[in-house]
ZATIVO-611604 format. One record per residue (C-alpha): residue number from 1; residue in one letter; y, x, z. Coordinates in steps of 0.5 Angstrom, whole numbers. Layout:
N
NUM / A / Y / X / Z
...
end
This chain:
290
1 / M / 20 / -46 / -18
2 / K / 21 / -40 / -22
3 / N / 15 / -36 / -25
4 / I / 13 / -32 / -19
5 / G / 9 / -26 / -19
6 / W / 2 / -25 / -15
7 / D / 5 / -19 / -12
8 / S / 10 / -23 / -8
9 / Y / 5 / -28 / -6
10 / Q / 1 / -22 / -3
11 / L / 7 / -19 / 1
12 / F / 8 / -26 / 4
13 / L / 1 / -26 / 6
14 / D / 1 / -20 / 9
15 / V / 7 / -22 / 13
16 / A / 4 / -28 / 15
17 / R / -2 / -25 / 17
18 / G / 1 / -19 / 21
19 / G / 7 / -24 / 24
20 / G / 12 / -20 / 22
21 / L / 15 / -14 / 17
22 / T / 11 / -8 / 21
23 / G / 4 / -11 / 20
24 / A / 6 / -11 / 13
25 / V / 8 / -4 / 12
26 / A / 1 / -1 / 13
27 / S / -2 / -5 / 8
28 / S / 3 / -5 / 2
29 / G / 6 / 2 / 3
30 / L / 13 / -1 / 3
31 / S / 19 / 0 / 8
32 / P / 21 / -6 / 13
33 / A / 27 / -7 / 10
34 / T / 24 / -7 / 3
35 / I / 19 / -13 / 5
36 / G / 25 / -16 / 9
37 / R / 29 / -17 / 2
38 / R / 23 / -19 / -2
39 / M / 22 / -25 / 3
40 / L / 29 / -27 / 2
41 / E / 28 / -27 / -5
42 / L / 22 / -31 / -5
43 / E / 25 / -36 / -1
44 / G / 31 / -36 / -6
45 / Q / 26 / -37 / -11
46 / I / 22 / -42 / -8
47 / G / 28 / -46 / -5
48 / R / 25 / -47 / 2
49 / P / 25 / -43 / 8
50 / L / 18 / -40 / 9
51 / F / 19 / -36 / 16
52 / E / 23 / -37 / 23
53 / R / 26 / -30 / 24
54 / S / 26 / -28 / 31
55 / Q / 26 / -21 / 36
56 / A / 19 / -23 / 37
57 / G / 17 / -23 / 29
58 / Y / 16 / -28 / 24
59 / S / 13 / -35 / 25
60 / L / 11 / -39 / 19
61 / T / 16 / -46 / 18
62 / G / 12 / -52 / 16
63 / D / 13 / -50 / 8
64 / G / 11 / -43 / 10
65 / Q / 4 / -46 / 13
66 / A / 3 / -50 / 7
67 / L / 4 / -44 / 2
68 / F / 0 / -40 / 6
69 / D / -6 / -45 / 6
70 / Q / -5 / -46 / -2
71 / L / -5 / -38 / -3
72 / L / -11 / -38 / 2
73 / E / -15 / -42 / -3
74 / M / -12 / -38 / -9
75 / E / -15 / -32 / -6
76 / A / -22 / -35 / -5
77 / A / -22 / -37 / -12
78 / A / -20 / -30 / -14
79 / R / -26 / -27 / -10
80 / K / -31 / -32 / -14
81 / V / -28 / -30 / -20
82 / D / -29 / -22 / -19
83 / S / -36 / -23 / -16
84 / W / -38 / -27 / -22
85 / Q / -35 / -22 / -27
86 / R / -38 / -16 / -23
87 / D / -45 / -20 / -24
88 / A / -44 / -21 / -31
89 / Q / -42 / -13 / -32
90 / G / -49 / -11 / -28
91 / A / -49 / -7 / -22
92 / A / -44 / -9 / -17
93 / I / -40 / -4 / -14
94 / V / -39 / -3 / -6
95 / R / -32 / 1 / -5
96 / I / -32 / 4 / 2
97 / A / -26 / 8 / 5
98 / A / -28 / 13 / 11
99 / G / -25 / 19 / 14
100 / T / -27 / 26 / 13
101 / W / -32 / 26 / 18
102 / V / -35 / 19 / 18
103 / G / -35 / 20 / 10
104 / W / -39 / 27 / 11
105 / L / -44 / 23 / 15
106 / L / -45 / 18 / 10
107 / S / -46 / 23 / 5
108 / Q / -51 / 26 / 9
109 / N / -55 / 20 / 10
110 / M / -53 / 16 / 3
111 / P / -60 / 15 / 1
112 / S / -61 / 10 / 7
113 / I / -54 / 7 / 5
114 / C / -56 / 6 / -2
115 / S / -63 / 7 / -6
116 / E / -65 / 7 / -13
117 / R / -68 / 0 / -11
118 / D / -61 / -3 / -10
119 / R / -58 / -7 / -15
120 / F / -51 / -4 / -13
121 / R / -47 / 3 / -13
122 / I / -43 / 6 / -8
123 / D / -35 / 8 / -9
124 / L / -34 / 13 / -3
125 / H / -27 / 14 / -2
126 / L / -25 / 20 / 3
127 / G / -18 / 20 / 7
128 / E / -15 / 21 / 13
129 / R / -10 / 15 / 12
130 / R / -12 / 8 / 15
131 / A / -17 / 4 / 10
132 / S / -13 / -2 / 7
133 / L / -17 / -8 / 5
134 / A / -11 / -13 / 4
135 / H / -10 / -11 / -3
136 / R / -18 / -11 / -4
137 / E / -17 / -3 / -5
138 / S / -24 / -3 / -1
139 / D / -29 / -7 / 1
140 / I / -31 / -4 / 7
141 / G / -27 / 1 / 12
142 / I / -28 / 5 / 18
143 / R / -22 / 5 / 23
144 / A / -21 / 7 / 30
145 / F / -18 / 1 / 33
146 / E / -20 / -7 / 32
147 / P / -16 / -10 / 26
148 / E / -11 / -15 / 28
149 / E / -11 / -18 / 21
150 / T / -14 / -25 / 21
151 / N / -17 / -24 / 15
152 / L / -22 / -18 / 17
153 / A / -28 / -18 / 20
154 / A / -30 / -12 / 25
155 / I / -37 / -9 / 28
156 / K / -36 / -4 / 34
157 / T / -40 / 2 / 33
158 / G / -38 / 6 / 39
159 / E / -34 / 11 / 41
160 / V / -32 / 18 / 38
161 / A / -30 / 24 / 42
162 / Y / -27 / 30 / 40
163 / A / -27 / 38 / 43
164 / A / -24 / 45 / 41
165 / Y / -30 / 49 / 38
166 / Q / -31 / 56 / 36
167 / A / -36 / 60 / 33
168 / R / -42 / 61 / 38
169 / N / -41 / 68 / 42
170 / M / -34 / 69 / 39
171 / R / -29 / 72 / 43
172 / F / -22 / 74 / 41
173 / A / -19 / 81 / 44
174 / G / -12 / 78 / 44
175 / P / -9 / 71 / 44
176 / Q / -13 / 65 / 42
177 / R / -12 / 64 / 34
178 / W / -12 / 56 / 33
179 / I / -13 / 53 / 26
180 / A / -10 / 47 / 24
181 / V / -9 / 42 / 18
182 / A / -2 / 43 / 16
183 / D / 4 / 39 / 20
184 / E / 5 / 34 / 14
185 / E / -2 / 33 / 13
186 / A / -4 / 32 / 20
187 / I / -4 / 24 / 20
188 / S / -10 / 23 / 25
189 / A / -9 / 24 / 33
190 / Y / -14 / 30 / 33
191 / L / -10 / 33 / 27
192 / R / -4 / 33 / 31
193 / W / -7 / 35 / 37
194 / P / -6 / 43 / 36
195 / H / 1 / 42 / 33
196 / Q / 3 / 39 / 40
197 / N / -1 / 43 / 45
198 / R / -2 / 50 / 41
199 / R / 3 / 51 / 36
200 / E / 5 / 58 / 38
201 / E / -2 / 60 / 37
202 / I / -4 / 57 / 30
203 / A / -6 / 63 / 26
204 / F / -8 / 59 / 20
205 / T / -6 / 52 / 17
206 / V / -10 / 48 / 11
207 / S / -9 / 42 / 7
208 / R / -16 / 39 / 9
209 / P / -20 / 37 / 15
210 / R / -26 / 40 / 12
211 / S / -24 / 47 / 12
212 / L / -23 / 47 / 19
213 / H / -31 / 47 / 20
214 / D / -31 / 52 / 15
215 / L / -26 / 57 / 18
216 / V / -29 / 56 / 25
217 / L / -36 / 58 / 22
218 / A / -33 / 64 / 19
219 / G / -30 / 66 / 26
220 / S / -23 / 65 / 24
221 / G / -21 / 62 / 30
222 / I / -21 / 55 / 34
223 / A / -21 / 48 / 31
224 / V / -21 / 41 / 34
225 / L / -27 / 37 / 31
226 / P / -30 / 31 / 33
227 / C / -36 / 32 / 37
228 / F / -41 / 29 / 33
229 / V / -39 / 34 / 28
230 / G / -39 / 40 / 32
231 / D / -45 / 39 / 37
232 / Q / -49 / 38 / 31
233 / E / -48 / 45 / 29
234 / P / -52 / 50 / 33
235 / R / -47 / 56 / 31
236 / L / -41 / 53 / 34
237 / E / -40 / 52 / 41
238 / R / -34 / 48 / 45
239 / V / -28 / 51 / 48
240 / G / -27 / 48 / 54
241 / E / -29 / 40 / 56
242 / E / -28 / 34 / 51
243 / I / -21 / 33 / 50
244 / A / -21 / 26 / 53
245 / S / -14 / 24 / 51
246 / L / -17 / 23 / 43
247 / R / -23 / 19 / 45
248 / H / -23 / 12 / 41
249 / R / -27 / 7 / 39
250 / Q / -30 / 6 / 32
251 / W / -30 / 0 / 28
252 / I / -33 / -2 / 21
253 / V / -28 / -7 / 18
254 / M / -29 / -12 / 12
255 / N / -26 / -18 / 9
256 / D / -28 / -24 / 12
257 / A / -29 / -28 / 6
258 / D / -33 / -22 / 3
259 / R / -38 / -20 / 8
260 / H / -43 / -25 / 6
261 / R / -44 / -22 / -1
262 / T / -51 / -20 / -1
263 / E / -49 / -13 / -3
264 / I / -43 / -12 / 2
265 / R / -47 / -15 / 8
266 / T / -53 / -10 / 6
267 / V / -49 / -4 / 6
268 / V / -45 / -6 / 12
269 / D / -52 / -7 / 16
270 / R / -54 / -1 / 14
271 / M / -48 / 3 / 16
272 / A / -48 / 0 / 23
273 / R / -55 / 2 / 24
274 / L / -53 / 9 / 22
275 / L / -47 / 10 / 26
276 / K / -50 / 6 / 32
277 / S / -56 / 11 / 31
278 / H / -51 / 17 / 32
279 / S / -48 / 13 / 38
280 / E / -49 / 19 / 43
281 / L / -47 / 24 / 39
282 / F / -41 / 21 / 37
283 / A / -39 / 20 / 44
284 / G / -40 / 27 / 46
285 / K / -47 / 27 / 49
286 / R / -49 / 34 / 46
287 / P / -56 / 35 / 43
288 / T / -61 / 40 / 46
289 / Y / -63 / 46 / 42
290 / A / -69 / 50 / 43
end
């Protein structure tokens, strides 16, 4: 067998776990055509067919299953080495990938996630793109759907509701003025909503979701926000009812093989308690202000 790089094996694992090329696109960042070509090259290098290809997807052959099982053992061994190395270097790092607003909530409550007494530190990465754990870029992620990958474990924390908000008692003399994240940056459904439903009324576009909140507070217009953000701010009020089509469930996800590591288990448990304690706000049940 020719010398084959681990990246090819990792891509094979992504395809096998996802049951096809599409499942490996999000985790690898490669196009389906490139992934398909790489799998053909891998089969050529190994000299054995690894997949049965059909319209339903990719299923493993006997040789493919044998390779899959061996690679799982290699992954587990690599994780043990990583853990051993982290222990030798001192404080472990727990990498969390979260969207803008869950990250905002975590930041406000970080002492309840990681205190000075803990022997680990947090690396918090904020972004709207789906949290990828396949290549160990993150240890813990927040997703809007239950993971399909067989190597991920998940904890459901509740539902997330969305509504349009404006500065309290703000009234526009003319047409409504909407604020939106720029079209090319509108990755999430709630960010796409103004472009799909209020395009002609968009007065401002911004590059980051965090600016929506600031511009609405300044009285610049209307923006779609998660209810757990908008409803906690007494200076904002909803414009109309909840946008029911945007409601979704929320999950904490982690690599199944890593979830028993002490620092991962500790952070996941604390995050789950925090998010569940805010479940009514996430679900759009408004607080009462005096």
